[in-house]
N, C-alpha and C positions, 0 to 999 in steps of 0.2 A: 505492499499499498504504499502510494506515493503522498508525503504530507506536504504540502502547499501553505506559506503565509496569504492569509486572504487576503494582504493590498499587494499582496506580486501576483495573483489572476489573469490578471491584461494581460503581462509580462508573458505567460506560456500558453496565450493562445495559438491554434494551428499545432503544438503539439501532440504523441502521442502521449496520454498519461496510463496508457495500461492493455494489459491482453488477461483477459482471464483466462481460467485451465479449463482442458473440453468438459464438455458434460456429454453423458449419450441420453441418446433420444429414443429410447427400449418401446416396444408395444405396450407393455405396462404405468410407461409415464403419459403414451399419447388417451389410453383407456381412462383413465385418472382422467386426467383433463375435458374428453366427452363427458365423462360423467358429472363432474362440476360445473359446463358449461351446456347439459342439452343439443352438445349437434357430436351424432352419434352418424356421419357420413362413411359408408360405406369405405371412402378413402381413404378412411381416419381410424378406420374400429374394424374391415374382418379384411383379412389376412387373403385370404381364398379368392374373395370375389374382385378385390385387388389386384390380384395375380391376373383373371381371364379378363376384364374390361379392357376397354382399348381407352389405354389411358396412357402418358407418357412415360410412370413410371417403376409396373409392373408389381408393385408391393403398396403396403401403405405407407401414409407422410404422416408428416407431425400438421396440425395445424397453422395456421398462420400466426397467430395467437398462444399457441402454446411457444411459440417461437419468441414473441414478442415479448409475454410475459416473465420468459427468463432473462433480459435486457437487465428489469431492477438485481434479479441476484450477481452477476455479472461484473455490473457495476462494483455494487456493495463488494466483493473481495475481491476485485482484481486494479479500480480505479484509481481515484483518489481522494483525500479528506482534505479542505483546510485544514490549517492550525486552527488548537481550541476552540475545534467543531462540538456546537451542544448538541445539534442535531441536520436531518435532513426528512428533508418532503419531495414527495414523486409533486412536480406542479406541471407535467403534461408531457405533450407531445406537439413538436410544432411539423415535422412529417416519416412518413413510415414508404417502406417502399418491400413489398418482398418480389425477390426477384430469381429464387431458387425456391423449389421444393425443398424440403426436409426429409430423406425418407427414413424409416424405422431401423433405427439399429447405427443410425451415424451419429457422430457429436462433432458438436457444434459449438466457437467461443466467439467472445464478446471481445473487436480490437479498438479502442475508447482513444479517442480527440477530444482536445477540448476545443471547441466552437466559439464558441461567446463565455465573455463572465461581466454583468451588471452588479454594480453595489447600491442595491434601493436606501436602507434605511436601517439604523439602530442593529446592527452585525446580520443584514439580509443579504444574501447573495444570488442572483437569479444565475445556475450555472447549465449552460448548453452545451453535451456531447455531444458527436458523433459515435456513432457505435456501429460498426459494419460486423456483420453476425458472417461470421467462415464454416465452413461444412469441412470435414478431415477431408482433403485429398478430392476437391472440387474447387476448381480457381472462380467460378461466378459467388460470389456472396450468397446466402440464403435471402439477408434483409437489411437496410441501413437504414436508421433510426436519428432522429435528431433527437432525445430526451433532456428536459428541463427536471433540474433540480431547486432549488431554494434548502442552500444551509444559512441554516444559524450558529454566528460563531461570537464568542463572548468576544466584548473592546474594551 
């Protein structure tokens, strides 16, 4: 975890600030996400039908939103934090693009670049990171996500 003094955040815009560990996307994880979201489309949860159906993958694939939901974890475990941080709050997303399907049993990871940092007031920093979600062994990324985090630091 890289620690950057909040007053220096703007000096690091454009820099890669972290790369997460690989996360395996198993069928069990996909099924649990399907149960949590009530999205049981066959391309996610039915390996036999997914293999025989006319799709480009010949296997089940992760939900795009499953991939997206892992960005917070990847960021929290691999990115950076401002020095003297008291808390971090998910502030939303500016842009999300799903570029490539994540086949079952693939491994994904996030590569994070600090894109913007704005001081608001009272120790609050609104920070944008661009996360490129890579699939192990695949050149094209699964997704590119512009994520916003509100960091509250002790002043």
